[in-house]
C-alpha positions as CSV (number, residue, x, y, z in Angstrom):
1,M,-46.6,66.3,-152.0
2,T,-48.9,63.2,-152.6
3,S,-51.6,64.5,-155.1
4,A,-55.2,63.2,-154.5
5,Q,-56.4,60.2,-156.5
6,P,-59.9,60.0,-157.5
7,K,-61.8,57.4,-154.9
8,P,-65.5,56.3,-154.4
9,P,-67.5,58.7,-152.1
10,T,-66.3,58.6,-148.3
11,P,-68.9,56.7,-146.5
12,P,-70.2,58.2,-143.1
13,S,-67.9,57.2,-140.5
14,E,-68.5,56.5,-136.5
15,F,-67.0,60.1,-136.1
16,G,-69.6,61.9,-137.3
17,P,-70.8,62.9,-141.4
18,G,-68.4,65.9,-141.3
19,L,-65.4,64.0,-141.3
20,A,-66.5,62.0,-144.3
21,Q,-66.7,65.5,-146.7
22,A,-63.2,67.0,-145.1
23,S,-60.5,67.8,-146.9
24,V,-56.9,67.7,-144.8
25,L,-53.1,68.9,-145.4
26,V,-50.8,67.3,-143.1
27,V,-47.8,69.3,-142.8
28,D,-44.6,68.1,-141.5
29,D,-40.9,67.5,-142.7
30,E,-40.9,63.6,-141.4
31,A,-41.8,61.6,-144.0
32,G,-42.7,59.1,-142.0
33,I,-44.8,61.1,-139.7
34,R,-46.6,62.5,-143.0
35,H,-47.4,58.7,-144.4
36,F,-48.5,57.7,-140.8
37,I,-51.1,59.8,-140.7
38,T,-51.9,60.1,-144.2
39,R,-52.8,56.4,-144.1
40,I,-54.8,56.7,-140.5
41,L,-57.1,59.4,-142.5
42,E,-57.4,58.4,-145.9
43,P,-60.4,55.7,-145.1
44,V,-62.5,58.3,-143.2
45,V,-62.2,61.7,-145.0
46,G,-63.0,63.3,-148.5
47,R,-59.4,64.0,-149.5
48,V,-56.0,64.0,-147.3
49,E,-52.8,65.7,-149.0
50,Q,-49.2,66.2,-147.5
51,A,-46.6,69.0,-147.8
52,S,-42.8,68.4,-146.6
53,N,-42.3,72.4,-145.4
54,A,-43.9,75.4,-144.9
55,A,-43.1,76.9,-148.3
56,E,-44.6,73.6,-150.1
57,A,-48.0,74.1,-147.6
58,S,-48.1,77.3,-148.6
59,R,-48.2,76.9,-152.4
60,M,-50.9,74.1,-151.4
61,L,-53.2,76.4,-149.8
62,D,-52.9,79.0,-152.5
63,A,-53.8,76.1,-155.4
64,S,-56.4,74.4,-153.3
65,H,-58.9,75.3,-150.3
66,F,-58.7,72.9,-147.3
67,D,-60.7,72.2,-144.3
68,I,-58.2,70.9,-141.5
69,V,-54.3,71.5,-141.3
70,I,-52.2,69.3,-138.9
71,L,-48.9,71.2,-138.8
72,D,-46.0,70.1,-137.2
73,N,-44.6,72.9,-135.0
74,L,-40.8,72.1,-135.6
75,M,-39.7,72.0,-138.7
76,P,-36.8,73.2,-140.3
77,G,-36.3,76.9,-141.2
78,T,-39.3,78.0,-139.8
79,K,-41.3,77.4,-136.3
80,G,-45.1,76.2,-137.3
81,L,-46.7,78.5,-135.0
82,D,-44.7,81.6,-136.8
83,W,-45.7,80.4,-140.4
84,L,-49.6,79.8,-139.0
85,G,-49.7,83.5,-137.8
86,E,-48.4,84.3,-141.2
87,Q,-51.0,82.6,-142.7
88,R,-54.0,83.6,-141.0
89,E,-52.7,87.2,-141.9
90,L,-52.7,86.5,-145.6
91,G,-56.1,84.7,-145.6
92,L,-56.3,81.0,-144.0
93,F,-59.5,79.9,-143.2
94,A,-58.8,76.0,-142.0
95,D,-58.9,74.9,-138.9
96,V,-55.2,74.0,-137.7
97,I,-54.5,71.2,-135.2
98,L,-50.8,71.7,-133.9
99,I,-48.3,68.6,-133.7
100,T,-46.2,69.6,-131.0
101,A,-43.6,67.4,-128.2
102,F,-44.2,69.7,-125.6
103,A,-47.3,70.0,-123.6
104,D,-46.3,73.1,-121.5
105,M,-49.0,76.2,-120.7
106,D,-46.7,78.7,-123.0
107,T,-46.8,76.1,-126.0
108,A,-50.8,76.0,-125.5
109,I,-51.3,79.9,-125.2
110,E,-49.1,80.3,-128.2
111,A,-50.9,77.8,-130.0
112,M,-54.4,79.5,-129.3
113,R,-52.8,83.1,-130.2
114,A,-51.8,81.9,-133.4
115,G,-54.8,80.4,-134.4
116,A,-54.5,76.6,-133.6
117,V,-57.8,74.9,-132.4
118,D,-56.2,72.0,-131.4
119,F,-53.1,70.0,-130.6
120,V,-51.7,66.6,-130.3
121,L,-48.6,65.5,-128.7
122,K,-46.0,63.1,-129.8
123,P,-45.4,60.6,-129.6
124,F,-49.1,60.0,-130.8
125,R,-51.5,56.8,-131.6
126,S,-54.0,56.8,-134.7
127,N,-57.0,57.2,-132.6
128,Q,-55.4,60.7,-131.5
129,I,-55.1,61.6,-134.8
130,L,-58.6,60.5,-135.6
131,N,-60.6,62.1,-132.3
132,A,-58.7,65.3,-133.2
133,V,-59.5,65.3,-136.7
134,A,-63.1,64.5,-136.3
135,R,-63.6,67.1,-133.3
136,C,-62.2,70.0,-135.9
137,A,-64.8,68.5,-138.9
138,D,-67.7,68.8,-136.6
139,R,-66.4,72.3,-135.2
140,G,-66.7,73.3,-138.9
141,S,-69.8,71.7,-139.5
142,L,-71.5,73.2,-136.9
143,R,-70.3,76.4,-137.2
144,R,-71.5,76.3,-140.9
145,E,-74.8,75.2,-140.0
146,N,-75.1,77.6,-137.1
147,Y,-74.2,80.3,-139.6
148,L,-76.4,79.6,-142.4
149,L,-79.6,78.7,-140.3
150,K,-79.4,82.1,-138.4
151,Y,-78.8,83.7,-141.9
152,E,-81.7,81.8,-143.3
153,L,-83.6,82.7,-140.1
154,A,-82.6,86.5,-140.3
155,T,-83.5,86.7,-144.0
156,G,-86.9,84.8,-144.0
157,G,-85.6,82.1,-146.4
158,A,-86.7,79.4,-144.5
159,E,-90.2,80.5,-145.9
160,A,-89.2,79.4,-149.4
161,R,-88.7,75.6,-148.7
162,G,-91.4,73.5,-150.7
163,R,-91.6,71.3,-153.6
164,L,-92.2,72.3,-157.0
165,L,-95.8,71.4,-157.9
166,G,-98.1,71.4,-160.6
167,T,-98.4,69.4,-163.8
168,S,-99.4,72.3,-166.3
169,P,-97.3,72.2,-169.3
170,M,-95.2,75.1,-168.5
171,I,-94.3,73.1,-165.3
172,E,-93.4,69.5,-167.0
173,D,-91.1,71.4,-169.4
174,I,-89.5,73.5,-166.5
175,R,-88.9,69.7,-164.6
176,S,-87.4,68.4,-167.5
177,T,-84.9,71.5,-168.1
178,L,-84.0,71.0,-164.7
179,E,-82.9,67.2,-164.7
180,R,-81.2,68.3,-167.6
181,A,-79.4,71.1,-165.8
182,A,-78.7,69.5,-162.9
183,P,-75.2,67.3,-163.4
184,L,-73.9,70.4,-165.4
185,P,-71.9,73.1,-163.6
186,T,-73.4,75.9,-166.0
187,P,-74.7,78.8,-163.8
188,V,-79.1,79.0,-164.5
189,L,-80.9,82.3,-164.2
190,F,-84.7,81.9,-163.1
191,T,-86.6,84.6,-164.2
192,G,-90.7,85.6,-163.4
193,E,-93.1,87.9,-161.5
194,T,-92.5,87.7,-157.6
195,G,-94.0,85.1,-155.9
196,T,-93.8,82.3,-159.0
197,G,-91.4,80.2,-157.1
198,K,-88.2,80.8,-158.4
199,E,-86.4,79.8,-155.2
200,I,-88.2,76.5,-154.9
201,A,-87.1,75.7,-158.5
202,A,-83.7,76.5,-157.6
203,R,-83.6,74.4,-154.7
204,A,-85.0,71.3,-156.7
205,L,-82.5,71.9,-159.6
206,H,-79.9,71.6,-156.3
207,A,-81.8,68.8,-154.9
208,M,-81.3,67.0,-158.3
209,S,-77.5,67.8,-158.5
210,E,-74.4,65.7,-156.9
211,R,-74.5,69.0,-154.4
212,A,-77.3,67.5,-152.8
213,D,-75.7,66.6,-149.8
214,K,-73.9,70.2,-149.6
215,P,-75.2,73.7,-148.5
216,F,-78.1,75.4,-150.5
217,V,-77.1,79.0,-149.4
218,P,-80.4,81.7,-150.6
219,V,-78.9,85.0,-150.6
220,N,-81.4,88.4,-151.0
221,C,-79.4,90.6,-152.9
222,A,-81.8,93.4,-152.0
223,A,-81.6,93.0,-148.5
224,L,-77.9,93.3,-148.7
225,P,-76.6,96.8,-147.5
226,D,-74.2,98.4,-149.6
227,D,-71.5,98.7,-147.2
228,V,-71.4,95.7,-145.6
229,A,-72.4,93.4,-148.6
230,E,-68.3,92.7,-149.7
231,N,-67.9,91.4,-146.1
232,E,-71.2,89.5,-146.1
233,L,-70.3,87.6,-149.1
234,F,-66.6,87.3,-149.4
235,G,-65.8,87.3,-146.2
236,L,-63.5,89.1,-143.8
237,V,-59.9,88.8,-142.3
238,A,-59.3,91.5,-139.7
239,A,-55.9,92.3,-137.4
240,G,-55.4,89.8,-134.5
241,Q,-56.7,86.6,-136.4
242,S,-60.1,87.3,-136.1
243,R,-61.9,86.0,-139.3
244,S,-65.4,85.7,-140.8
245,D,-66.2,83.1,-143.4
246,G,-68.9,84.9,-145.3
247,L,-71.7,83.3,-147.8
248,F,-69.3,82.2,-150.5
249,L,-67.1,79.9,-147.8
250,N,-69.7,78.7,-146.2
251,A,-71.3,77.9,-149.4
252,N,-68.2,76.2,-150.8
253,G,-69.0,72.6,-152.2
254,G,-72.6,73.8,-152.8
255,T,-75.0,76.0,-154.3
256,L,-75.1,79.8,-153.8
257,Y,-78.8,80.9,-154.9
258,L,-78.6,85.1,-155.5
259,D,-81.8,86.6,-155.8
260,E,-82.7,90.0,-156.8
261,V,-79.3,90.0,-158.5
262,A,-80.3,92.9,-160.4
263,E,-79.9,95.0,-156.8
264,L,-76.3,94.6,-156.1
265,P,-73.8,97.2,-156.4
266,Q,-72.0,97.8,-159.7
267,S,-68.7,97.0,-157.5
268,I,-69.9,93.7,-156.4
269,Q,-71.1,92.8,-159.7
270,A,-67.4,93.1,-161.0
271,A,-66.3,91.2,-158.3
272,I,-69.1,88.3,-159.5
273,L,-68.1,87.8,-162.5
274,R,-64.3,87.5,-161.6
275,V,-65.6,84.6,-159.1
276,I,-67.7,82.8,-161.7
277,E,-65.0,83.3,-164.3
278,N,-61.7,82.1,-161.9
279,R,-63.7,80.3,-159.1
280,R,-61.6,82.1,-156.5
281,I,-62.3,84.8,-154.2
282,R,-60.3,87.0,-151.9
283,P,-61.9,88.0,-148.4
284,V,-61.9,91.8,-147.4
285,G,-58.1,92.1,-145.9
286,A,-56.6,88.8,-147.5
287,V,-53.7,88.9,-149.3
288,R,-54.5,85.2,-150.7
289,E,-56.9,84.1,-152.9
290,V,-59.3,81.0,-152.0
291,P,-60.2,78.5,-154.3
292,L,-64.0,78.0,-154.4
293,D,-66.3,74.9,-155.5
294,L,-69.7,76.0,-156.2
295,R,-72.8,76.1,-158.3
296,F,-74.1,79.9,-159.0
297,I,-78.0,79.8,-159.3
298,F,-79.4,83.5,-160.1
299,A,-83.0,85.0,-160.1
300,T,-84.9,88.1,-160.4
301,N,-88.3,89.4,-161.2
302,T,-86.4,92.9,-163.4
303,D,-85.8,92.9,-167.0
304,L,-82.1,92.5,-166.7
305,E,-81.9,93.5,-170.7
306,K,-83.6,97.0,-169.8
307,A,-81.4,97.5,-166.7
308,V,-78.1,96.8,-169.0
309,E,-79.2,99.3,-171.3
310,E,-80.2,102.0,-168.5
311,G,-76.6,100.7,-167.1
312,R,-77.7,99.4,-164.1
313,F,-76.4,96.1,-164.2
314,R,-73.1,94.8,-166.5
315,A,-73.6,93.8,-169.8
316,D,-70.5,91.1,-169.3
317,L,-72.4,89.9,-166.2
318,Y,-75.4,89.3,-167.8
319,H,-74.2,87.3,-170.5
320,R,-72.2,85.3,-168.1
321,I,-75.4,84.2,-166.2
322,N,-77.7,84.2,-168.9
323,V,-76.4,80.9,-170.2
324,L,-79.7,78.9,-169.4
325,N,-82.5,80.8,-168.7
326,I,-85.6,79.7,-166.8
327,R,-89.0,81.8,-167.0
328,M,-91.1,80.8,-163.9
329,P,-94.9,81.4,-165.3
330,A,-97.3,83.3,-163.3
331,L,-100.0,81.5,-161.5
332,R,-102.6,83.2,-163.7
333,E,-101.0,81.3,-166.7
334,R,-101.2,78.0,-165.0
335,Q,-104.4,78.1,-163.3
336,N,-104.8,74.1,-163.8
337,D,-102.8,74.0,-161.1
338,L,-104.5,75.8,-158.6
339,K,-106.1,72.9,-157.0
340,E,-103.1,71.0,-156.3
341,L,-101.5,74.0,-154.8
342,A,-104.3,75.1,-152.7
343,M,-104.6,71.6,-151.5
344,M,-101.0,71.5,-150.4
345,F,-101.1,74.7,-148.9
346,I,-104.2,74.2,-147.1
347,G,-103.0,70.5,-145.3
348,Q,-99.4,71.9,-144.7
349,I,-100.5,74.9,-142.9
350,S,-103.3,73.4,-140.9
351,R,-101.4,70.9,-139.5
352,S,-98.7,73.5,-138.5
353,L,-101.1,75.7,-137.1
354,G,-103.1,72.9,-135.4
355,V,-106.7,74.2,-136.9
356,E,-108.9,72.5,-138.9
357,P,-108.8,72.4,-142.3
358,L,-111.1,74.1,-145.0
359,V,-113.2,72.6,-147.6
360,L,-112.3,73.3,-151.0
361,D,-114.9,72.8,-153.5
362,E,-115.6,73.3,-157.0
363,G,-117.1,77.0,-156.1
364,V,-114.2,77.7,-154.5
365,L,-111.9,76.7,-156.8
366,R,-114.1,78.6,-159.8
367,N,-113.7,81.6,-157.7
368,L,-110.0,81.3,-156.8
369,A,-109.5,80.8,-160.8
370,R,-111.1,83.6,-161.5
371,Y,-108.5,86.2,-159.7
372,D,-105.4,87.8,-161.2
373,W,-102.9,87.0,-158.6
374,P,-100.4,89.5,-158.7
375,G,-98.6,88.0,-156.0
376,N,-98.8,84.4,-157.7
377,V,-98.0,81.3,-155.7
378,R,-96.9,83.6,-152.6
379,E,-100.2,85.2,-152.1
380,L,-102.0,82.3,-152.6
381,R,-100.4,81.1,-150.0
382,N,-101.0,83.7,-147.6
383,L,-104.7,83.5,-148.4
384,I,-104.9,80.0,-147.8
385,E,-102.9,81.0,-144.1
386,R,-105.4,84.0,-143.3
387,S,-108.6,81.7,-144.1
388,L,-107.1,78.9,-141.7
389,I,-106.8,81.2,-139.3
390,L,-110.1,83.0,-139.5
391,G,-111.5,79.5,-140.0
392,E,-113.3,80.9,-144.0
393,F,-112.5,82.2,-146.9
394,P,-113.0,85.9,-147.7
395,P,-116.5,86.2,-149.1
396,E,-115.1,86.9,-152.6
397,F,-113.6,83.3,-152.6
398,A,-116.2,81.3,-150.3
399,S,-118.1,78.9,-152.2
400,S,-122.2,79.9,-153.2
401,E,-124.9,78.2,-151.5
402,P,-124.9,74.3,-152.8
403,G,-126.7,73.9,-155.7
404,E,-126.4,77.4,-156.9
405,A,-124.0,78.2,-159.8
406,V,-121.1,80.5,-159.4
407,E,-121.5,83.5,-161.5
408,A,-118.8,86.6,-162.2
409,V,-121.0,89.3,-160.7
410,D,-118.2,91.3,-160.2
411,S,-115.2,92.5,-162.2
412,L,-111.9,90.9,-161.5
413,Q,-110.8,94.4,-161.0
414,A,-113.5,94.8,-158.4
415,V,-112.6,91.2,-156.1
416,E,-108.9,92.6,-156.6
417,R,-109.8,96.0,-154.9
418,R,-111.7,94.4,-152.3
419,H,-109.6,92.2,-151.5
420,I,-106.3,94.1,-151.2
421,L,-108.5,96.8,-149.0
422,A,-109.6,93.9,-146.8
423,V,-106.1,92.7,-146.2
424,L,-105.2,96.7,-145.5
425,D,-107.9,96.8,-143.2
426,T,-106.6,93.6,-141.0
427,C,-103.1,95.4,-141.2
428,N,-104.6,98.6,-139.4
429,G,-103.9,100.6,-142.8
430,N,-99.8,99.4,-142.6
431,R,-98.8,99.0,-146.8
432,A,-95.4,97.4,-146.1
433,E,-96.9,94.6,-144.0
434,A,-100.1,94.3,-146.4
435,A,-97.8,93.7,-149.2
436,R,-95.9,91.2,-147.2
437,R,-99.0,88.9,-146.6
438,L,-100.4,89.2,-150.1
439,G,-97.4,88.3,-151.3
440,I,-96.9,91.5,-153.7
441,S,-94.4,94.5,-153.6
442,R,-95.4,97.6,-151.5
443,K,-94.9,99.5,-154.9
444,T,-97.7,97.3,-156.5
445,I,-100.0,98.8,-153.1
446,D,-99.0,102.3,-153.4
447,R,-99.8,101.8,-157.3
448,K,-103.6,100.4,-156.3
449,C,-104.2,102.6,-153.1
450,A,-103.6,105.7,-155.7
451,M,-106.0,104.6,-158.3
452,W,-108.8,104.2,-155.9
453,N,-108.0,107.5,-154.1
454,V,-107.3,105.4,-151.0
């Protein structure tokens, strides 16, 4: 076995970006072949290591994660395909390239059944190995990108993209804290009301870190059904060599953002605590634990200390994730940022919808500043989008006539009532849809309507 030596980041190659980040394990009893393959791959992959037999390869897979395994089919003491079948049952998540001297159909069928994705015939040239590894790396990158994109679209995570805007002292302090925390592996906990930009701040932290070119995977814990949460997070090894990598493995090397972490079932809370401490996961149905390299970021709008007191959240997990707590301020606490945020939303949304931008004059800004914004930045964005679609701001936010001073004729509560009821009216009374458009919870809508006898 040759241990991986520290080296500068591998530059992107002509074979695609996935190859430069790939980790490869070469398993062959012939030292000459192992060294030959290693010399070919070292300049173009992220990491390459060697094992001289199946037992040594098994120990290395227990200790470290590999994206690709290059496996000789004929080795003393075992057949490569037999070993591969055993490893798939234990929980092998790497793509496997089989090296074989036989090109018959039976070997090809047996290789596919055992879980090999490609094979190279002996004797082989350097470009054959390079092409096979590049195909595997590209396949793995596409599989991960497709999985994460489908997950993000299904859960609405793509809506949370954006920049952390604002020049208020609170936001400047948060930016400074993010810059200090970015290079560190320490877990970060974002707290604050719904719609305050916790995920945007988490994405900013990821973008500042050395993991910026790796995945950022947002997980809405409240949307994970209890009966499938474990499979979704940890992956699954099922009968017949089938597997599902899960969110942890697809985020490997990058950042995992667990939003609404207080909503996780107690059993999953305990499992996540073990992952944070041990940096290993055991997929459902697997025997082997898979090494993991992840930055953990958590977020909640719940009072976690109270949740711990009530027994809804594990105290040990709370203390483990509450190393660095960044509280995101409510929009009403940073009203100096209203203008910048509103102008950004007007510009972005008007371009995406293909409509004329609205004029944001001082009268509109004064009316925006009078509102309490229970849904925070998300509610502001939804208001701007709705106003652009309708071509005007709602009456309670629209500017007065030129030259007329804008006075607070109505109380804040009256403005809030009119605004929420107007949105409910456009949604035909659908409170869940109204809550989504306003960027507030359904419970808030229900409470307000009960208070107003609506």
